[in-house]
C-alpha positions as CSV (number, residue, x, y, z in Angstrom):
1,M,13.5,20.3,45.8
2,T,9.9,20.6,46.2
3,E,8.8,17.2,48.3
4,Q,6.6,15.4,45.2
5,K,9.8,15.9,42.9
6,S,12.3,14.4,45.5
7,F,9.5,11.7,46.4
8,F,9.4,10.6,42.3
9,D,12.6,11.0,42.0
10,T,13.5,8.3,44.9
11,K,15.1,5.2,43.2
12,I,13.6,2.1,43.4
13,E,16.1,0.2,45.0
14,Y,14.3,1.4,48.6
15,L,11.0,0.2,47.6
16,K,9.5,-2.4,50.0
17,G,9.9,-5.8,47.8
18,L,12.8,-4.7,45.4
19,G,15.8,-4.5,46.9
20,P,19.2,-3.8,44.7
21,Q,19.3,-6.9,43.0
22,R,16.0,-6.6,41.7
23,A,16.1,-2.7,40.8
24,E,19.0,-3.7,38.5
25,L,17.6,-5.9,36.4
26,L,14.6,-3.5,35.9
27,N,17.0,-0.6,35.3
28,T,18.9,-2.2,32.5
29,E,15.7,-4.4,31.0
30,L,13.3,-1.9,31.5
31,S,14.8,1.6,31.9
32,I,12.9,2.1,35.6
33,F,15.3,4.0,38.0
34,T,12.8,5.4,40.2
35,Y,9.2,5.7,42.1
36,G,8.3,8.0,38.7
37,D,9.6,5.9,36.5
38,L,7.8,2.8,38.1
39,I,4.2,4.3,38.7
40,Q,4.5,5.1,35.0
41,Y,5.1,1.9,33.8
42,Y,1.7,1.0,32.8
43,P,0.4,-2.8,32.1
44,F,0.0,-3.6,28.8
45,R,-3.4,-5.9,29.0
46,Y,-5.3,-7.3,32.4
47,D,-6.2,-10.8,33.1
48,D,-9.8,-10.6,34.3
49,R,-9.8,-12.7,37.7
50,T,-13.6,-11.3,38.6
51,R,-14.6,-14.8,37.7
52,F,-14.3,-18.0,38.1
53,Y,-15.3,-20.5,36.1
54,T,-16.0,-24.8,37.0
55,I,-14.6,-27.2,33.8
56,N,-17.9,-27.8,33.0
57,E,-18.4,-24.2,31.7
58,L,-15.2,-24.5,29.8
59,D,-15.2,-23.7,26.4
60,E,-12.5,-22.9,23.7
61,S,-13.8,-19.6,22.8
62,L,-12.7,-18.3,26.1
63,P,-9.5,-16.2,26.0
64,S,-8.8,-17.0,29.2
65,A,-10.2,-18.8,32.5
66,Q,-9.6,-19.6,36.1
67,I,-11.0,-22.6,37.8
68,R,-10.8,-23.2,41.4
69,G,-9.9,-26.8,42.1
70,R,-7.5,-29.7,43.5
71,L,-4.6,-31.4,42.2
72,R,-5.1,-34.8,42.3
73,D,-2.0,-36.3,40.7
74,W,0.2,-35.7,38.1
75,V,2.8,-37.7,36.3
76,V,5.8,-37.2,34.4
77,E,6.0,-38.0,30.3
78,G,8.7,-38.4,27.3
79,E,12.7,-37.1,27.0
80,G,14.8,-34.4,26.4
81,S,13.2,-31.3,25.0
82,K,9.6,-33.6,25.0
83,K,9.5,-34.1,28.8
84,R,6.2,-32.8,30.3
85,I,4.4,-32.7,33.6
86,I,0.6,-33.6,33.5
87,A,-1.7,-32.8,35.9
88,N,-5.8,-34.2,36.2
89,F,-7.0,-31.3,37.9
90,T,-10.9,-31.6,39.4
91,D,-13.1,-29.2,40.8
92,G,-16.1,-31.3,41.7
93,T,-18.3,-31.1,38.1
94,G,-15.4,-32.4,35.6
95,T,-11.9,-33.1,35.6
96,M,-9.1,-31.5,32.9
97,Q,-5.5,-32.0,32.7
98,L,-2.8,-29.3,33.2
99,V,0.5,-29.5,31.3
100,W,4.0,-28.1,31.4
101,F,7.1,-28.2,29.4
102,Q,9.5,-25.9,31.8
103,G,10.3,-25.6,34.8
104,L,9.9,-29.2,35.8
105,T,12.0,-29.5,38.3
106,W,10.7,-26.3,40.2
107,L,7.4,-27.7,39.6
108,E,7.9,-31.3,41.1
109,K,9.0,-29.9,44.2
110,S,6.5,-27.8,44.4
111,L,3.7,-29.2,44.0
112,R,1.3,-30.3,46.9
113,P,-1.0,-33.4,46.3
114,N,-4.8,-33.0,46.8
115,G,-3.6,-29.5,47.1
116,E,-6.6,-26.3,46.9
117,Y,-5.0,-24.4,43.5
118,V,-6.7,-22.0,41.7
119,A,-5.5,-22.5,37.7
120,Y,-5.6,-19.9,35.3
121,G,-4.8,-20.0,31.0
122,K,-6.4,-20.7,28.1
123,P,-8.3,-23.4,27.9
124,Q,-8.2,-26.2,24.8
125,G,-10.5,-28.8,23.6
126,F,-9.4,-32.1,22.6
127,N,-11.8,-35.0,22.6
128,G,-14.1,-33.9,24.9
129,R,-11.9,-33.3,27.6
130,Y,-10.3,-29.6,28.1
131,S,-6.7,-28.7,29.3
132,I,-4.2,-25.9,30.1
133,V,-0.8,-25.9,28.7
134,H,1.5,-23.5,31.4
135,P,-1.6,-22.6,33.6
136,E,-0.8,-19.8,36.3
137,L,-0.8,-22.3,39.5
138,D,-1.4,-20.4,42.7
139,P,-2.0,-22.2,46.0
140,V,-4.9,-20.9,47.6
141,G,-4.5,-19.3,51.1
142,P,-4.6,-16.1,52.6
143,A,-2.8,-13.8,49.6
144,M,-5.4,-15.4,47.4
145,E,-7.5,-11.8,48.1
146,L,-4.7,-9.9,45.9
147,E,-4.5,-12.1,42.6
148,T,-8.6,-11.6,42.5
149,G,-10.0,-9.2,39.9
150,M,-8.8,-7.6,37.2
151,Q,-5.0,-8.6,37.5
152,P,-2.0,-6.2,35.4
153,V,0.3,-7.8,33.0
154,Y,2.9,-5.8,32.2
155,N,5.6,-6.4,29.3
156,L,8.8,-8.2,30.4
157,T,11.6,-9.3,28.7
158,D,13.4,-12.9,28.8
159,K,15.8,-11.8,31.6
160,L,13.7,-10.5,33.5
161,R,11.3,-13.9,33.2
162,K,14.5,-16.3,33.9
163,R,14.9,-14.4,37.0
164,K,11.4,-14.7,38.2
165,L,11.1,-11.4,38.0
166,D,7.2,-11.5,36.8
167,S,4.2,-9.4,36.4
168,K,3.1,-10.1,39.6
169,V,6.6,-8.9,41.5
170,I,5.8,-5.4,39.0
171,S,2.3,-5.1,40.2
172,R,3.2,-5.7,44.5
173,A,5.7,-3.2,43.7
174,V,3.4,-1.1,41.7
175,R,0.6,-1.4,44.9
176,S,3.1,-0.7,47.9
177,L,4.7,2.4,45.9
178,L,0.8,3.7,45.1
179,E,0.3,3.2,49.4
180,S,3.0,5.7,49.8
181,S,2.6,7.7,46.9
182,W,-1.2,8.7,47.3
183,Q,-0.5,12.1,49.1
184,H,2.3,12.9,46.9
185,I,0.3,12.7,43.7
186,H,-0.6,16.2,43.0
187,E,-2.9,17.4,40.0
188,T,-1.1,18.3,37.1
189,L,-4.4,19.9,35.0
190,P,-6.6,23.0,35.7
191,A,-9.6,22.4,36.9
192,E,-11.2,23.6,34.5
193,L,-10.4,20.9,32.2
194,I,-11.1,18.0,34.9
195,E,-14.4,19.7,34.9
196,K,-15.3,20.1,30.8
197,Y,-13.7,16.6,30.0
198,R,-15.0,15.0,33.4
199,L,-12.0,13.5,33.6
200,I,-10.8,11.2,36.9
201,S,-8.0,13.0,38.9
202,K,-4.3,11.8,38.5
203,A,-4.0,9.9,41.8
204,E,-7.7,8.1,41.2
205,A,-6.0,7.6,37.6
206,L,-2.8,5.7,38.5
207,W,-4.3,3.6,40.8
208,N,-6.6,1.6,38.8
209,I,-4.7,2.3,36.0
210,H,-2.7,-0.5,38.0
211,I,-5.1,-1.8,40.5
212,P,-8.7,-1.4,38.1
213,Q,-11.6,-1.6,40.6
214,N,-13.6,-2.7,37.4
215,Q,-14.2,-2.5,34.1
216,A,-15.4,1.2,33.8
217,W,-12.9,2.5,36.5
218,L,-10.3,1.3,34.1
219,K,-11.8,2.8,30.9
220,Q,-11.8,6.2,33.0
221,A,-7.9,6.0,34.4
222,M,-7.1,5.5,30.7
223,R,-9.3,8.3,29.3
224,R,-8.0,10.6,31.8
225,L,-3.6,9.5,31.6
226,K,-4.3,9.4,27.5
227,F,-6.2,13.3,27.7
228,E,-2.9,14.6,30.0
229,E,0.2,12.5,27.9
230,L,-1.2,14.6,24.8
231,F,-2.2,17.7,26.2
232,Y,1.4,18.0,27.8
233,N,2.8,16.5,23.9
234,Q,0.6,19.2,22.3
235,L,1.0,21.9,24.6
236,R,5.1,21.4,23.8
237,L,4.6,21.7,20.2
238,I,2.0,25.0,20.4
239,S,4.6,26.5,22.6
240,N,7.5,26.1,20.3
241,K,5.4,27.4,17.1
242,L,4.3,30.5,19.6
243,L,7.9,30.7,20.3
244,Q,9.1,30.3,16.5
245,K,6.9,32.9,16.1
246,E,8.3,35.4,18.4
247,E,11.8,34.8,17.9
248,F,11.9,34.7,14.3
249,P,11.4,37.6,12.0
250,G,10.7,36.9,8.4
251,A,10.9,38.8,5.0
252,V,8.3,40.5,4.2
253,F,6.5,39.5,0.7
254,K,3.9,41.9,-0.7
255,N,4.8,42.7,-4.4
256,T,2.7,40.0,-6.6
257,S,4.0,41.3,-10.5
258,L,5.8,38.1,-10.6
259,L,2.5,36.0,-9.9
260,K,0.2,38.0,-12.2
261,H,2.5,37.6,-15.0
262,F,2.5,33.8,-14.7
263,Y,-1.2,33.8,-14.4
264,E,-1.9,35.7,-17.4
265,H,0.7,34.3,-19.8
266,L,2.1,31.4,-18.8
267,L,0.0,29.2,-15.7
268,P,-0.7,26.0,-17.9
269,F,-4.3,25.4,-16.1
270,P,-6.7,26.4,-13.8
271,L,-5.8,25.8,-10.5
272,T,-7.9,23.9,-8.6
273,G,-9.8,25.8,-5.1
274,A,-7.6,24.1,-3.1
275,Q,-4.5,25.4,-4.5
276,Q,-5.5,28.5,-4.7
277,R,-6.5,28.1,-0.8
278,V,-2.7,27.2,0.2
279,L,-1.5,30.1,-1.8
280,R,-3.8,32.4,0.1
281,E,-2.3,30.9,3.4
282,I,1.3,30.7,2.1
283,Y,0.7,34.7,0.7
284,T,-0.7,35.7,4.6
285,D,2.1,33.8,6.5
286,C,4.9,35.6,4.2
287,N,3.5,39.4,5.3
288,T,3.1,38.6,9.2
289,G,7.2,39.9,9.4
290,K,7.3,36.2,10.9
291,Q,9.3,33.5,9.2
292,M,6.9,31.1,8.0
293,N,6.9,27.1,9.2
294,R,4.0,25.6,6.8
295,L,3.7,21.2,5.8
296,L,2.2,21.1,2.4
297,Q,0.3,18.4,2.4
298,G,-1.2,16.8,-0.7
299,D,-1.8,13.7,-2.6
300,V,0.2,12.1,-5.2
301,G,-0.8,14.1,-8.5
302,S,-2.1,17.2,-6.8
303,G,0.0,20.0,-8.0
304,K,1.8,20.4,-5.1
305,T,4.7,21.7,-7.5
306,I,3.0,24.3,-9.2
307,V,2.2,25.6,-6.0
308,A,5.8,25.5,-5.1
309,F,7.4,27.5,-7.9
310,I,4.3,29.9,-7.4
311,S,5.7,30.6,-4.0
312,M,9.4,30.7,-5.2
313,L,7.9,33.8,-7.7
314,L,6.1,35.5,-4.7
315,A,10.3,35.5,-3.4
316,I,12.0,36.6,-6.2
317,A,9.3,39.6,-7.0
318,N,10.8,40.7,-3.4
319,G,14.1,40.4,-4.3
320,A,15.1,37.2,-3.0
321,Q,16.1,33.4,-4.0
322,A,14.5,30.5,-3.8
323,C,15.8,26.7,-3.4
324,M,14.1,24.0,-3.6
325,M,15.6,20.4,-1.8
326,A,14.6,17.2,-2.9
327,P,15.7,13.4,-1.3
328,T,17.0,12.0,-4.2
329,E,18.8,12.9,-8.1
330,I,15.9,11.5,-9.6
331,L,13.2,13.9,-7.9
332,A,15.5,16.6,-8.2
333,D,16.0,16.4,-11.9
334,Q,12.5,16.1,-12.2
335,H,12.0,19.3,-10.4
336,Y,14.3,21.0,-12.2
337,N,13.3,19.9,-15.6
338,G,9.5,20.7,-14.8
339,L,10.3,24.2,-13.4
340,K,13.0,25.3,-16.1
341,D,10.8,25.6,-19.2
342,F,8.5,28.4,-16.9
343,A,11.3,29.6,-15.0
344,E,13.2,30.4,-18.6
345,A,10.3,32.4,-19.9
346,M,9.6,34.5,-16.9
347,G,13.5,35.1,-17.6
348,L,15.0,34.1,-14.3
349,N,18.2,31.8,-13.9
350,I,17.2,28.3,-12.5
351,G,20.2,25.6,-11.6
352,I,20.6,22.3,-10.1
353,L,22.9,20.6,-7.5
354,T,22.9,17.2,-6.9
355,G,26.1,14.8,-6.4
356,S,27.3,14.4,-9.6
357,T,27.2,18.1,-10.5
358,N,30.6,18.1,-11.8
359,K,33.4,21.1,-10.4
360,K,33.1,23.3,-13.6
361,K,29.7,23.9,-13.3
362,R,29.7,24.0,-9.3
363,V,32.5,27.0,-9.3
364,V,29.6,28.5,-11.6
365,L,26.6,27.3,-9.3
366,H,28.3,29.1,-6.6
367,E,29.3,32.2,-8.2
368,E,25.8,33.0,-9.5
369,L,24.4,31.9,-5.9
370,Q,26.2,34.9,-4.1
371,S,26.0,37.0,-6.8
372,G,22.4,36.8,-6.7
373,K,22.0,36.4,-10.8
374,M,21.0,32.5,-9.4
375,H,17.1,32.7,-8.5
376,I,16.3,28.9,-8.0
377,L,18.3,26.4,-7.0
378,I,16.7,22.8,-6.9
379,G,19.1,20.1,-5.6
380,T,19.7,17.1,-3.3
381,H,21.7,17.0,0.2
382,A,23.9,19.0,-1.6
383,L,22.4,21.9,-1.1
384,L,23.9,21.8,2.4
385,E,27.1,21.9,2.0
386,D,28.8,25.3,3.6
387,A,30.2,26.1,0.4
388,V,26.3,26.9,-0.8
389,Q,26.2,30.4,-0.1
390,F,22.6,32.2,-1.1
391,K,22.7,36.2,-1.5
392,N,19.3,35.9,0.1
393,L,17.5,33.2,0.7
394,G,14.3,33.9,1.0
395,L,12.5,30.6,0.5
396,C,13.1,27.0,1.2
397,I,11.4,24.9,-0.4
398,I,11.9,20.9,1.2
399,D,10.2,18.1,-0.8
400,E,9.4,14.7,0.7
401,Q,10.0,16.5,4.3
402,H,10.0,13.1,5.9
403,R,13.2,11.7,4.8
404,F,15.1,14.6,6.1
405,G,16.0,15.0,9.7
406,V,15.4,18.2,12.0
407,A,19.4,19.0,11.8
408,Q,19.1,19.2,8.2
409,R,16.2,21.0,8.0
410,A,18.0,23.6,10.7
411,K,20.8,23.7,8.2
412,M,18.8,25.8,5.6
413,W,17.4,28.0,8.0
414,A,21.6,29.3,8.7
415,K,21.8,29.9,4.6
416,N,20.6,33.5,5.2
417,P,22.1,35.2,8.8
418,V,20.4,38.3,8.7
419,V,16.5,37.3,8.3
420,P,15.8,33.3,8.5
421,P,14.3,32.0,5.1
422,H,10.5,31.3,4.7
423,I,10.6,27.6,5.1
424,L,7.8,24.8,3.4
425,V,8.0,21.5,3.5
426,M,6.1,19.2,1.4
427,T,5.1,15.5,1.3
428,A,3.0,13.7,-1.2
429,T,2.6,10.4,1.6
430,P,-0.6,12.3,2.9
431,I,-0.3,11.8,6.7
432,P,-3.3,11.2,8.9
433,R,-4.7,14.0,11.1
434,T,-3.9,12.8,14.2
435,L,-0.6,11.7,13.3
436,A,0.4,15.4,11.7
437,M,-1.1,17.3,14.9
438,T,1.0,14.8,16.9
439,L,4.7,14.8,14.5
440,Y,4.2,18.2,13.0
441,G,2.1,20.0,15.4
442,N,4.5,22.8,15.1
443,L,4.2,23.7,12.0
444,D,1.0,25.2,10.3
445,L,-0.6,22.8,8.1
446,S,-1.7,23.0,4.4
447,I,-3.9,20.0,2.2
448,I,-4.1,20.1,-1.2
449,D,-7.4,17.9,-1.2
450,E,-8.5,18.1,-4.8
451,L,-7.2,16.4,-7.9
452,P,-6.5,19.0,-11.1
453,A,-10.3,18.7,-13.6
454,G,-10.0,16.1,-16.3
455,R,-7.7,13.8,-14.1
456,K,-9.5,9.9,-13.8
457,P,-9.6,8.1,-10.9
458,I,-6.5,4.7,-11.3
459,K,-8.5,1.8,-11.7
460,T,-6.6,-1.0,-9.4
461,V,-7.1,-4.8,-9.4
462,H,-5.5,-7.6,-7.1
463,K,-4.5,-10.7,-9.7
464,Y,-2.9,-13.5,-9.2
465,D,0.3,-15.3,-10.3
466,K,-1.9,-17.9,-12.3
467,H,-3.4,-14.5,-14.4
468,R,-0.5,-13.6,-15.5
469,A,-0.9,-14.8,-18.9
470,E,-4.0,-12.6,-18.8
471,V,-1.9,-9.3,-17.5
472,F,0.5,-9.7,-20.3
473,G,-2.3,-9.5,-22.8
474,F,-4.0,-6.5,-20.7
475,M,-0.5,-4.8,-21.5
476,R,-0.4,-5.5,-25.3
477,T,-3.9,-3.9,-25.2
478,E,-2.9,-0.8,-24.0
479,L,0.7,-0.4,-25.3
480,E,-1.3,-1.3,-29.2
481,K,-3.0,1.7,-28.0
482,G,0.5,4.1,-27.5
483,R,0.7,4.1,-23.9
484,Q,3.9,2.8,-21.8
485,V,3.8,0.2,-18.5
486,Y,5.6,0.1,-15.4
487,V,6.4,-3.2,-14.4
488,V,8.0,-2.7,-10.6
489,Y,9.8,-5.1,-8.4
490,P,10.8,-4.9,-4.4
491,L,14.1,-4.3,-3.2
492,I,14.5,-5.1,0.4
493,E,18.0,-4.2,1.6
494,E,18.6,-7.6,3.6
495,S,17.9,-10.3,0.5
496,E,19.2,-7.3,-2.0
497,K,21.2,-10.3,-4.1
498,L,17.9,-12.5,-3.7
499,D,15.8,-9.3,-5.4
500,Y,17.8,-8.4,-7.9
501,K,18.3,-11.6,-9.1
502,D,14.1,-11.7,-8.4
503,L,14.4,-8.2,-10.8
504,M,16.8,-9.7,-14.1
505,D,14.1,-12.6,-14.1
506,G,11.7,-10.5,-14.6
507,F,13.5,-8.1,-16.9
508,E,14.2,-11.3,-19.1
509,S,10.5,-12.6,-19.0
510,I,9.3,-9.3,-19.9
511,Q,11.7,-9.4,-22.8
512,R,10.5,-12.6,-23.7
513,A,6.8,-12.1,-23.6
514,F,7.5,-8.3,-25.0
515,P,10.3,-9.2,-27.5
516,R,11.9,-6.7,-30.0
517,P,11.4,-5.1,-32.6
518,K,7.8,-4.8,-32.1
519,Y,8.6,-3.3,-28.0
520,E,11.7,-2.4,-26.1
521,V,12.0,-3.0,-22.7
522,G,13.7,-0.6,-20.1
523,M,15.6,-1.4,-16.9
524,L,15.9,1.0,-13.9
525,H,17.4,-0.2,-10.6
526,G,19.1,1.6,-8.0
527,K,22.8,-0.2,-8.3
528,M,23.0,2.1,-11.8
529,L,25.4,5.1,-11.7
530,P,23.2,8.4,-12.0
531,Y,23.6,9.0,-15.5
532,E,22.6,5.8,-16.4
533,K,19.2,6.0,-14.2
534,D,18.8,9.4,-16.5
535,D,19.5,7.9,-20.1
536,E,16.9,5.3,-18.8
537,M,14.1,7.4,-17.9
538,Q,14.9,10.3,-20.4
539,R,14.6,6.9,-23.4
540,F,11.2,6.3,-21.5
541,L,10.0,9.6,-21.4
542,K,10.6,10.0,-25.2
543,R,8.8,6.7,-25.7
544,E,12.1,5.0,-26.9
545,T,10.8,2.5,-24.8
546,Q,7.3,0.9,-24.2
547,I,7.6,-1.4,-20.6
548,L,10.4,-0.3,-17.8
549,V,11.1,-3.1,-15.5
550,A,12.0,-0.8,-12.2
551,T,12.6,-1.1,-8.5
552,T,11.4,1.3,-6.6
553,V,13.8,3.6,-7.5
554,I,10.6,5.4,-9.4
555,E,8.5,5.4,-5.9
556,V,8.4,9.5,-5.9
557,G,8.4,11.8,-8.2
558,V,8.9,10.3,-11.2
559,N,6.3,11.8,-14.2
560,V,5.7,10.2,-17.4
561,P,2.1,11.4,-18.9
562,N,2.3,8.7,-21.5
563,A,2.2,5.6,-18.7
564,S,-1.4,4.2,-18.0
565,V,-0.2,0.5,-16.6
566,M,1.3,0.1,-13.4
567,V,2.0,-3.5,-12.8
568,I,3.3,-4.1,-8.8
569,E,4.9,-7.6,-8.8
570,S,5.2,-9.4,-4.9
571,A,2.7,-6.5,-3.9
572,E,2.4,-7.9,-0.7
573,R,6.2,-6.9,0.1
574,F,5.1,-3.7,0.0
575,G,3.9,-1.4,2.7
576,L,0.3,0.4,2.5
577,S,1.7,4.1,1.6
578,Q,4.4,2.5,-1.1
579,L,1.6,1.0,-3.1
580,H,-0.5,4.0,-3.1
581,Q,2.9,6.0,-3.9
582,L,3.7,3.5,-6.9
583,R,0.3,3.6,-8.0
584,G,0.9,7.7,-8.2
585,R,3.4,6.9,-11.4
586,V,0.4,6.6,-13.7
587,G,-2.9,8.5,-14.3
588,R,-0.8,11.3,-14.5
589,G,-2.1,11.9,-18.3
590,A,-5.6,12.3,-19.5
591,D,-6.2,9.2,-20.5
592,Q,-7.9,6.1,-18.2
593,S,-4.7,4.2,-16.3
594,Y,-4.7,0.9,-14.1
595,C,-2.7,-0.5,-11.4
596,I,-2.1,-4.3,-11.3
597,L,-0.9,-5.9,-8.0
598,M,0.2,-8.9,-8.4
599,T,0.8,-11.2,-5.6
600,G,1.0,-15.6,-4.1
601,Y,-1.8,-17.1,-2.9
602,K,-0.4,-17.2,0.3
603,L,-1.3,-13.5,2.5
604,S,-2.2,-12.4,5.5
605,T,-4.5,-11.2,6.8
606,D,-3.2,-7.9,7.2
607,T,-1.6,-8.2,3.4
608,R,-5.5,-8.8,2.5
609,T,-6.4,-5.8,4.3
610,R,-3.7,-3.9,2.4
611,L,-4.7,-4.7,-0.6
612,E,-8.3,-4.7,-0.8
613,T,-7.9,-0.9,0.4
614,M,-6.1,0.1,-2.7
615,V,-8.3,-2.0,-4.9
616,R,-11.6,0.1,-3.1
617,T,-9.7,3.5,-2.8
618,N,-7.3,6.4,-4.5
619,N,-7.7,8.5,-1.4
620,G,-4.4,9.1,0.3
621,F,-5.3,10.7,3.3
622,E,-8.4,7.2,3.5
623,I,-5.8,5.0,3.0
624,A,-2.8,6.5,5.5
625,D,-5.8,6.0,8.3
626,V,-5.8,2.1,7.1
627,D,-2.2,2.1,7.1
628,L,-1.8,4.1,11.1
629,Q,-4.6,1.4,11.9
630,L,-2.2,-1.7,10.8
631,R,1.2,-0.3,11.2
632,G,1.0,1.7,14.6
633,P,2.7,5.3,14.4
634,G,6.6,4.3,15.0
635,D,6.6,2.2,11.7
636,L,4.9,5.1,10.0
637,T,7.6,7.4,11.5
638,G,10.8,5.9,11.6
639,T,13.4,7.0,14.4
640,A,13.9,10.1,13.2
641,Q,10.6,11.1,14.7
642,S,11.3,9.0,17.9
643,G,11.4,11.9,20.7
644,I,7.7,13.2,19.7
645,M,7.0,9.7,19.5
646,D,7.6,8.5,22.7
647,L,3.6,7.6,24.1
648,M,3.3,5.6,26.8
649,I,-0.4,5.1,27.1
650,A,-1.8,7.0,24.2
651,D,-2.8,5.4,21.0
652,L,-2.5,7.7,17.4
653,A,-4.3,4.9,15.8
654,K,-7.6,4.9,18.1
655,D,-7.2,8.0,20.3
656,G,-8.2,10.5,17.8
657,A,-11.1,12.4,19.4
658,V,-9.1,12.4,22.7
659,L,-5.7,14.1,20.6
660,T,-8.3,16.5,18.7
661,A,-9.5,17.6,22.6
662,A,-5.9,17.8,23.6
663,R,-4.7,20.2,21.0
664,E,-7.8,22.2,21.1
665,S,-7.8,22.6,25.0
666,A,-3.5,23.3,24.5
667,Q,-4.8,25.9,22.2
668,Q,-7.1,27.9,24.1
669,I,-5.1,27.8,27.1
670,L,-2.9,29.1,25.4
671,D,-4.2,31.8,23.1
672,L,-5.9,33.4,26.5
673,D,-2.4,33.2,28.5
674,P,0.6,32.2,26.1
675,H,3.2,32.5,29.3
676,L,0.5,30.9,31.5
677,V,0.9,33.8,34.7
678,L,-2.6,33.1,35.5
679,P,-3.7,31.9,38.5
680,Q,-6.1,29.1,37.0
681,H,-3.1,27.8,35.4
682,T,-0.7,27.0,38.1
683,P,-0.9,23.1,37.7
684,I,0.7,23.4,34.4
685,R,3.3,25.5,34.9
686,N,4.5,24.0,38.4
687,H,4.1,20.7,36.1
688,L,6.4,21.9,33.5
689,D,8.7,23.4,35.9
690,R,9.4,20.1,36.9
691,L,9.9,18.6,33.8
692,K,12.9,21.0,32.5
693,N,15.6,19.5,34.7
694,R,14.6,16.2,32.8
695,K,17.0,15.1,30.0
696,D,14.7,12.9,28.5
697,N,12.1,15.6,28.7
698,N,9.0,13.4,28.9
699,W,6.1,15.6,28.9
700,S,3.4,13.1,30.8
701,R,5.9,12.3,33.6
702,I,4.4,12.8,37.2
703,S,8.2,14.2,38.2
């Protein structure tokens, strides 16, 4: 065991100023167990104590201010929950009030009349006089030197605050640790990277992230620690990708005869340049002798499905089978119906397997898969069942990949015990580049960033509830042209009964506004049985209904080219990505299409930003970037990716440039030295060795 490892693995109870009781609190409340955990528990903001204000300099626009003065007197006012202490505080330039509502008993005992203090907090003005509610109040004395400058503020829990374990206690403990650990902090990055990016040392960075000398040093500390965190994050992902390519062989698909036949006789429209580029990338992958693992990103309506089908033809031309797994029955049916005519025209056997496939059909499917008579299988999670056995699965396509966990995807690998199938994962939810690099850095990335020729951009408008008559009038105009309309209501599980009532009320109001026999209104929601949903979608597809009132079950994959209007009710209750996905259900034909976002008047700033973004642009990647800024990476990815997303200091919404530099550096180092055996890469190898036995495998840990 190295000196460094044993030092930073020391339990925090041995640190001066903590002890067993406080250590236990930090264990249970913040998961801080060792010196290594504590030194990396970074502040989330800093109180600037570098300047003292006088009372006559105070201004309400100041986020906070500290004032040195004397506590002249105080009174206790009010009863019960309204009881408070109001103190008069003066500094020679004026008098202000300090007000407390909590901890009053302790305060009354500790306040010193005419005592000299430093008060800190947010100044508020009223009738020409300033006050601070619940200020921090520190007596002026020898210890004051530690409380000036830029003070770190750490995330705390209510339990820690109640037990008087606040930011100051943590800050003092961290200072004590830094003072004793300086000689134990060794460099984790090679000299070439430190010099190239002009980074400060690891020890300087850790000191200045907790006890910044000034803003400039704090900025440098953040830059250094963010780079390191993202560098090791990317190093892991790229290493995994290289290891995957070394370890897993892949079938070689050189025969392109079926592709040529499809291009010459059946392709309904010319492929875009982006589609052609992606197909070349897939063809190259399938001829390396290594397993393909590629992420295909494409905006709604960009033509991913036809790329998927052509990729299947490549596998089938080389004697293999192909499958496509979708997250919902509606989407699986959509893919099956969309590809069936192509497959049959090519003389290929295509089948579908979902939760509602009956036993008789399953028996036939299983037999045809095992004999090799079935070339293509489309399905839902049902494809993962052990009973589903292929003769020679060569290509597995996973649609809307963020809805499937890693274990589920790995189960598809095992469907070919001889040679793992090539894997193509697709998403119609554009992912910001920074997020894609971090979540899917172990996959090769292809992007279809071009819409098919003839597609007109969808016109999007935001209307308030008072404009409903105008919106209905517009809907009638479009219906008179022979078009169709979606009306979508939100569905949030916590208020399912209320949402269902909203949907039914909306359905009835639409029926009243668009009565029979002139109009037929259909309804689609999650409580319907699979065959009922399918019947309703088929009626809409065949134009037997003109208006479809639905919940978000239509969010992904539904393709009705004649539908030209999408009305989204209570649009403020949807996220940006969901709004963009819903909008993508129209604009799939040659006609001009429209999306109408209906809301009430009370809207938050973030909601207004979402709606303005939708009105301004149809670009899914631009929308994804705004979504990342508003919601952060955790909300966008969910818990399935939490192991990758546990970044302690980097922010993917803001640190794109740092991430790009970190990834390029990791890639260059691994290209030159995949096993990190060169002397200049010793710090990286040592750091990785120290990480190997850590259960949490956090790639930016110091120990």
